[in-house]
C-alpha positions in Angstrom: 0.2 -0.1 0.1 2.9 2.3 0.2 2.3 5.5 -1.8 -1.2 4.5 -2.8 -4.2 6.0 -1.4 -6.6 3.3 0.3 -9.8 2.7 -1.7 -11.3 0.0 0.6 -11.4 -1.0 4.3 -9.5 -4.0 3.4 -6.5 -1.5 2.3 -6.8 0.2 5.6 -6.6 -3.0 7.7 -3.7 -3.9 5.6 -1.7 -0.8 6.5 -2.1 -1.1 10.5 -2.4 -4.8 10.6 0.4 -6.7 8.9 2.4 -7.1 12.1 5.2 -5.1 13.9 7.7 -5.1 10.9 5.4 -4.2 8.1 2.7 -2.2 9.8 2.6 1.3 10.0 0.3 4.3 11.2 -2.3 5.8 9.1 -1.6 9.3 7.7 -4.1 12.0 8.5 -5.7 11.5 5.1 -5.8 7.7 5.4 -7.6 8.1 8.9 -10.2 10.5 7.3 -10.8 7.9 4.7 -11.1 5.1 7.3 -13.5 6.9 9.4 -15.7 7.9 6.2 -15.6 4.1 5.1 -16.7 3.2 8.4 -19.6 5.7 8.7 -20.8 5.3 5.1 -21.6 1.4 6.2 -18.9 0.2 3.7 -17.0 -2.2 6.3 -18.5 -5.4 7.7 -18.6 -6.2 11.2 -15.4 -8.2 11.0 -13.5 -5.6 9.4 -14.7 -3.1 11.9 -13.7 -5.1 14.9 -10.5 -6.1 13.3 -9.8 -2.2 12.8 -10.8 -1.3 16.3 -8.8 -4.1 18.1 -5.6 -3.4 16.1 -5.8 0.5 16.8 -6.4 -0.4 20.4 -3.2 -2.7 20.4 -1.0 -0.1 18.5 -2.5 3.0 20.0 -3.7 5.7 17.8 -1.5 8.8 16.8 -2.6 12.5 16.9 -2.7 12.5 13.2 -5.0 9.5 13.3 -7.2 11.3 15.8 -7.3 14.2 13.7 -8.3 12.7 10.7 -11.2 10.6 12.5 -12.4 13.6 13.8 -12.2 15.5 10.6 -14.3 12.7 9.0 -16.8 12.4 11.9 -17.6 16.3 11.4 -18.3 16.0 7.7 -21.0 13.5 8.8 -22.7 15.4 11.3 -26.2 16.7 10.4 -26.1 20.6 10.6 -28.6 22.1 13.1 -26.7 25.3 14.4 -28.5 28.5 12.5 -26.7 30.9 14.5 -23.8 30.7 17.0 -24.2 31.4 20.6 -21.2 33.4 22.3 -19.5 31.5 25.4 -21.2 28.2 24.4 -19.7 25.4 26.4 -19.6 21.8 25.0 -19.3 19.8 28.1 -18.4 16.3 27.0 -19.0 13.9 29.6 -17.9 10.1 29.0 -20.6 8.6 26.7 -20.3 5.3 28.6 -21.4 7.0 31.9 -20.9 6.2 35.5 -20.6 2.7 36.6 -19.8 3.1 40.4 -20.5 6.5 41.5 -23.2 9.3 41.2 -23.7 11.0 38.0 -23.3 14.5 39.4 -21.9 15.8 36.1 -25.4 16.0 34.5 -26.6 18.0 37.8 -23.4 20.3 37.5 -24.3 21.2 34.1 -27.8 22.4 35.1 -26.2 24.5 37.7 -24.1 26.2 35.1 -27.1 26.8 32.8 -29.2 28.2 35.8 -26.0 30.4 36.5 -26.2 32.0 33.0 -23.6 29.7 31.2 -24.9 28.3 27.9 -24.4 24.4 28.0 -24.5 21.8 25.4 -24.5 18.2 26.5 -24.3 15.3 24.1 -24.3 11.5 24.4 -25.8 8.2 23.3 -27.4 5.1 24.7 -25.8 2.0 25.9 -22.4 2.9 25.2 -19.6 0.4 26.5 -17.4 -0.4 28.3 -19.5 0.7 31.3 -22.9 1.4 29.6 -23.6 3.1 32.9 -25.6 6.1 34.1 -24.8 8.5 31.2 -26.1 11.7 29.8 -29.3 10.6 27.9 -30.5 7.9 30.4 -29.8 10.1 33.6 -31.8 13.1 32.1 -34.5 10.8 30.8 -34.9 9.4 34.2 -35.1 13.3 35.5 -37.8 13.8 33.0 -35.8 15.8 30.7 -36.5 15.3 27.0 -33.4 14.1 25.4 -34.5 12.6 21.9 -35.4 16.0 20.4 -34.7 16.9 17.0 -31.3 19.0 16.7 -33.0 22.2 15.7 -35.1 21.9 18.8 -32.0 21.3 20.9 -30.4 24.2 19.8 -33.4 26.5 20.4 -33.3 25.1 23.9 -29.9 26.2 24.4 -30.9 29.6 23.0 -33.9 30.0 25.4 -32.9 28.3 28.5 -29.1 28.1 28.1 -29.2 24.2 28.4 -29.6 21.5 25.7 -28.7 17.9 25.1 -28.0 16.1 21.8 -28.8 12.5 21.2 -25.8 11.8 18.9 -27.8 9.3 17.0 -30.0 12.5 15.7 -26.9 14.3 14.2 -24.8 11.2 13.6 -27.2 8.1 12.8 -24.5 5.7 11.7 -22.4 6.2 15.0 -25.4 4.4 16.8 -24.9 1.4 14.4 -21.5 0.9 15.7 -22.6 0.3 19.2 -23.5 -3.4 19.0 -20.1 -4.4 17.6 -18.2 -2.1 20.4 -20.0 -4.4 23.0 -18.5 -7.5 21.6 -14.9 -6.3 22.8 -15.3 -5.4 26.4 -12.5 -2.9 25.8 -12.5 0.9 25.3 -11.7 1.6 21.7 -10.9 4.9 19.8 -14.3 5.5 19.5 -14.7 6.2 23.3 -11.9 8.9 22.8 -13.1 10.6 19.7 -17.0 10.9 20.5 -16.0 13.4 23.2 -14.1 15.5 21.0 -16.8 16.0 18.3 -17.8 19.5 19.6 -20.8 19.2 17.4 -22.0 22.9 17.7 -18.5 24.4 17.1 -18.6 25.7 20.7 -16.2 28.3 21.8 -15.2 26.8 25.3 -14.7 22.7 25.3 -14.5 20.7 28.5 -14.2 17.0 28.6 -13.4 14.2 31.2 -10.5 11.8 30.8 -8.9 9.3 33.2 -5.6 8.3 31.4 -2.9 10.6 31.6 -1.3 9.3 28.6 -4.0 11.0 26.7 -3.5 14.3 27.9 -0.7 15.8 26.1 -1.5 13.6 23.1 -4.8 15.4 22.6 -3.7 19.1 22.9 -3.6 19.8 19.3 -6.9 18.5 18.5 -9.0 19.8 21.2 -11.9 21.3 19.5 -12.8 24.7 21.6 -12.5 27.7 19.6 -11.4 29.9 22.5 -10.6 27.6 25.6 -10.0 23.8 26.2 -10.0 22.0 29.4 -9.8 18.4 30.6 -10.7 17.2 34.1 -9.3 13.9 35.3 -12.3 13.4 37.4 -14.2 10.6 39.1 -14.4 7.5 36.8 -12.8 9.8 33.8 -15.7 12.3 34.1 -15.7 15.9 35.3 -17.0 15.1 38.8 -14.7 16.7 41.3 -14.7 14.6 44.7 -14.9 16.1 48.3 -11.7 15.0 50.2 -9.6 14.4 47.3 -7.3 16.2 45.0 -8.2 16.3 41.1 -5.9 17.4 38.3 -7.4 19.6 35.7 -5.6 20.8 32.7 -5.8 23.6 30.6 -4.4 23.9 26.9 -2.2 27.0 26.4 0.4 27.5 23.7 0.4 24.2 22.7 0.8 22.4 26.0 -1.3 20.9 28.8 -1.0 23.4 31.9 -1.7 21.2 35.1 -3.9 22.7 37.8 -4.5 20.7 41.0 -7.8 21.1 42.6 -7.6 20.4 46.5 -11.0 20.1 47.9 -10.0 20.3 51.3 -8.5 23.7 50.7 -11.8 24.7 49.3 -13.6 23.7 52.5 -14.7 20.1 51.4 -12.3 18.1 53.7 -14.1 14.9 54.1 -14.5 12.2 51.4 -18.1 11.2 51.1 -19.6 8.1 49.8 -21.5 8.2 46.5 -21.2 4.6 45.7 -24.7 3.7 43.8 -25.7 1.0 41.2 -25.7 2.2 37.3 -29.4 2.4 37.4 -30.4 6.1 35.9 -33.7 6.1 38.0 -31.8 5.8 41.3 -29.1 8.5 40.2 -32.4 10.6 39.2 -33.8 10.3 42.8 -30.7 11.5 44.6 -29.8 14.4 41.9 -33.5 15.6 42.3 -33.0 16.1 45.9 -29.7 17.9 45.7 -31.0 20.2 42.7 -34.0 21.0 45.4 -31.2 22.1 47.8 -31.2 19.2 50.1 -27.8 18.9 51.7 -25.6 16.2 51.7 -22.9 14.2 49.9 -24.7 14.8 46.6 -25.2 18.2 47.1 -21.6 18.9 48.3 -20.1 17.4 45.2 -22.3 19.0 42.9 -21.5 22.4 44.4 -17.8 21.8 44.3 -18.1 20.4 40.6 -20.2 23.3 39.4 -18.1 26.0 41.3 -15.0 24.9 39.3 -16.7 24.8 36.3 -18.0 28.3 36.7 -14.6 29.3 37.3 -13.2 27.2 34.3 -15.7 29.1 32.0 -14.9 32.4 33.0 -18.3 33.0 35.0 -16.4 33.6 38.1 -13.3 35.2 38.9 -12.1 32.4 41.3 -12.9 29.0 42.5 -14.4 29.8 45.8 -16.8 32.4 44.2 -17.8 29.7 41.6 -18.6 27.6 44.5 -20.5 30.3 46.6 -22.7 30.9 43.2 -23.2 27.1 42.6 -24.7 26.7 46.3 -26.8 29.6 45.7 -28.3 28.0 42.6 -28.8 24.9 44.3 -30.4 26.6 47.3 -32.6 28.8 45.6 -33.9 25.7 43.6 -33.0 27.5 40.1 -31.4 24.5 38.6 -34.4 22.2 39.4 -36.8 25.1 38.0 -34.8 24.9 34.8 -35.2 21.1 34.7 -39.0 21.3 35.4 -39.5 24.2 32.7 -38.5 21.6 30.2 -40.6 18.8 31.6 -43.8 20.9 31.0 -42.5 22.5 27.6 -44.4 21.4 24.5 -42.3 20.3 21.5 
């Protein structure tokens, strides 16, 4: 295949799958071709499986990730009719939370109630966790998560909050889910789905766990003005009381590390938030916290939202962000935002 542009998915597999001596990485253009073929339905299940596992073993390069993302964005159904200044693409892991409470969703509602425009996106039953994720948690909270993209965008304009079911903007992505469940392993798809930034938002914030990814991702983080990664609980954005959490900001092509010390911010004790990955159980606890009921969930939501308010520029420092987040929770403003959507007619 040297010097020849790959035409079929077999050509792609030959490039990366011929053993250590003969294999090579894909170029950016070849990665784009590979993802276009994958999303166009021109690859069999066996070929997709071989591709994903081979990429998992060899590890994807930055050029490959860039090519994958370029192809995905070409397949996204357009839905933005007018940009929203300061929009935050809050990219929680698509596979959700399997062990602890999904407070990232509630923190997003707090930010919206505090005046920060937020777009969440996700999909159903994503491996490896297939846990409490953006869509199934919000459904359990009574929020409509299967709206057409144009209505989602109008929600962001009116209420500063919206959630995209990725299947409505990228239908062929959902077709890959059954194959992904066959592996029991994370694949490159778990990485790139958090980086699609479907509305081309100014600010991108995502959760990652593996430190090896952080510097590698710097050149392709998709925010127009600001990019952050939180190394939070279960690889999400949740910041735990009683612990230290690393966050990273992309500056001048490098990742600047910032340590969030919960104890120094008044959250000295680690509090148990273990829960089964059943969205209805998460929704019951989150509802109480969003109504201002104090406890472990309230504390983690306030801490997480407070740091996010500082990261997005809504507050000048972390403590100010936490104070505002607590005020939003105590007044029920975030819960009111949720209930307004419950009673809206679409």
